[in-house]
N, C-alpha and C positions, 0 to 999 in steps of 0.2 A: 457505589459512592461516586458523586460527581464533584469536580472541582475546577477552578481556573488557575492556571499557572502562567506567570509572566516569564517569557524567555528572552526578551530584549525590549528596549523602549518602544512602547506602542503595540506590542504583540502579546496577546494573551491567548493561550490555547485551552480549549475545552477538553478535559480528561475524565474518563470514567474508569473505575476500578471494580473488580469483583473477586471473590474468593478470599482466602485467608490472607490478611495483611502481612503475616510472617511467612507466607508460602513462597514457592519458587517463582521468581519474577518472569513473566512473559509479556513483552511489549508488542502491541498490535498496531501496525501501520496500514491504513486503508489505501485504496486506489484513487485514481483521478476522479474528482468531483464527489467522492463518497465522504463519510465521516465516521466517527466512533459509533454512531447509531447503526451503521452497517455491520459492525462487529458483534452486536448483541446476540445474534442468532448463534454465533460460535461460542461466545463467552458463557451463555446460559447452559451449554452442554459440557463445559470443562469441569473436571473434578475440583472440589473446593480447595484442595491443597495447592492449586495453581493460582498464584496472584496475577491475574490478568489486568493489564493496564492498556487501555485503548486511547490513543491520542488523535484528536481531530487536528490535522495539520493546518498551518496558516492558510488563510483564504477560504478554507472549507468549513461547512457546517456552521456552528455557532462560535468558532474561533475568530480572532481578529482578521480583518481584510485590509492589510496595509497596501500601499501602492506597489510595493515590492521589497526585496527581491523574492522571486518564486523559483529559485534555483535549487538543485539538489543539495548544494553546500548549505543553503539557508535552512532547508528541512533537517539536515544532519545537525546543524548547530542547535536547532530547536529541540531535537531529540536528546542531545547531550544535556541541555539545560533542564529538561524535564527529569531525566534520570538523576541529575545532580540534586535537584530540589526534593525529589522523593527518596534520596539517599540510597539509590540502587547502584551498587558497584558493578555488577555483572547481571546480564539477563539473556534469555533466549529472545531473539528479535524475529517477529513474524511480519513479513512484508508482502502485501498483495499488489501486483501490477506496479503502478507508480511507487507504492510503498516498498516494493521489493528492491528498487534501485536505491532508495534511501537506506534501506537495511544493509545492502551491499557496501555502499559508500561509508556508512557508519562503521561497519566491521573492518574495512580497509584502514580507516583513520584511527580507530580505537579497538584493535583486536583484543586487548586485555579486558574489555568491557562486554564482550559477547561470548556467551557460553555455547551458543548454537544459533543457526539461522534456519528459519522456515521461509521458503520463497515460493509463493503461490502465483500462478499466472505470470511468471517472472521473465525477465529479459535482461541481458547485460547492457543494452542501450537500444535506441530506436533508429539508429542510422539505417536507412534503406528499408525501413518497415513499410510494407505495401499499404497497410490499413491507414497509417498516419499520412503517407503520401496522398492517398485517396481523399482523406479528410481535408487536407490543404487544397487539393485540386477542386473539391466541391465548394470550399470556401471562396475560391477565386472565381469560379465559373458559374455556379448555380445561384438560384435565388436565395438559398440559405445563407449567403454571405451576410445578410442583415441579422442573422441570429447571433453572429459573433462580430459585432460592430466595432472593429478596432479603431475607427476614426474617433470614437469617444473614449479613448484609452485613459483619459484623466478621470473618468467617472466609473463607478461600479455598474457597468452596463448589464442589464438583466437579459437572460437568455429566454428564448421562446420555450414555454412549457412542453410543447410537442417535440422540440429538439431534445430536451433533457430526457424525456420519457423514451424516445426512440434510441438515444445513446445507451441508456441502461438496458433496454430490451435486446439490443444488439449483442450484449455480452453474455447472455444466458442461452442455454440449450434446452432446459427443462422448465415446465410451468412453475411459477412461484405464486404465493398468495397475492391477490390484488392489493391488499393493504400494504404489503411489503414493497411492491412495485411503486405504489403511491409514495411511500416513505422515501425510498432512495431517489425517486424522481424529484421530489421536493428538495432533498438535500443537494442534488446536482444544481438546482437553480440558485443556490446560495454562493456558488463559486463565481467571482466576477469574470467576465469575458477576457479581460486583460491577463488574468492569472492562467486561464486555459492556454492562451497563446504562449506565455512565458514558459510554462511548465513543459509543453510539448517541444518548443524550440530548444530548451536546455537539454532535454532528454534525447533529442536528435543529434546532439553533440557528444553525448556520453557513451563510453564503452568500458565496462568494468572488467572484462574477461582477463586481460593480462595481469591486472592487480590482484584479482581473486586467487590466482595461483600461489600467492604468498601466504594465504591464510591456512591455518591448520584447525579451524573450528568445524565441528560436525554440521552438516547441512542436510535438510530435507526439502526436496523439490516436489511441489504438488501442481499437477497440470491436467486439464480436461482435454480429451482428444477431439472435442468439437469447438475448441477455442479458435476463433478466426482472427483474433488480434495478435496473440502470441503463438508462435509456431513450435513444432517439435524441434526444429533446428536450434531455436533459442535454448530449449531445455538441454539439448546435447552439448551446446557450447558451455553452459553453466556446469553441467555434470562433469565435463572434462576439466574445467578450470578449478573446481572445488574438490580437493582431495577427500576421498572417502564419502562423497555425497551419495544420497539415495534418491532416485526418481520414482514417484508413485503416479501412475496415470489413471485418471478417472474416466472410464469409458462412458460415452454418451453425455458428457458434461462439458459445459462451456468455460468461460473465462473465470468463473466464480465458484469453485468447488465448495467454499465455506457457506455459500448460500444454497447451492443446489443439493449438496450432500453434507449438511452440517454435522450430523452425528458421526459419520465416518471421519470427516476432517478433524473433529474434536478428539476422537479416539487416537488418531495418528499423531496429532500434535501433543496430546497428553503423554503418550508413550515416549515421544521424542524428548519432551521436556524432562521427564524422569531420567532418561538415559544421560542427558546432558548434565543434570544435577549430580549424577553419580560419578561422572568422569572427572579426573583431576584437572585443575585449571592449567591452561597452556602457559608455558614460561614466557 
């Protein structure tokens, strides 16, 4: 089921749901330049008893593209509004990459609304991240600067299709069906250049590790050992900060385990959701 949900004036989010509407809520938050469409491969493999809700975050996919803001706080406010309008009191929140930071910040702000966290290709923040620093260096020095043309920030500048495709290919370690690569590349083109810049700038200022230590919710960390964007050290920091968290390493997999090993990811997530549903709510 697909719907549009207004979260603030001028902002409508594209939301898809699958599974039993009365089932255990699992909210899915995609990564940078992806959309709810990128979560379909996982949703299709979840048991029907899981009520999966995939949100296309502002600026992405077919959701609204306001001028701003594109901060983590704005994404958290959107998530809160979606859960309110869907009458979801508590949910397991799955966040991939950028979505993992939104999930963390949501749990920090609203711990009573999170029954568990699944953090895939996750990081507490992008301060000092070598891949992001290299991205900005290329933007300043190389010809690709025109692909992210910040001089036209008042307009929804279109990205070069070759850049979008290369960005997506850089995140995977295993071959994926060409039709799927085409899909996620097209979705990347929908994110305005100004939003790319604002999101990365915001996440280079964020570090959640100290605040995560206050949480008592169960957490499952999923990471591919061939991920060149998010490092093992990021997983170790998260694992230390989150009490009782479990780290699962996907060997030979890149930044997107739910794309590269969707069946295994779905099995792990479904078992985790069931465990969270059976656990008593935190005070």
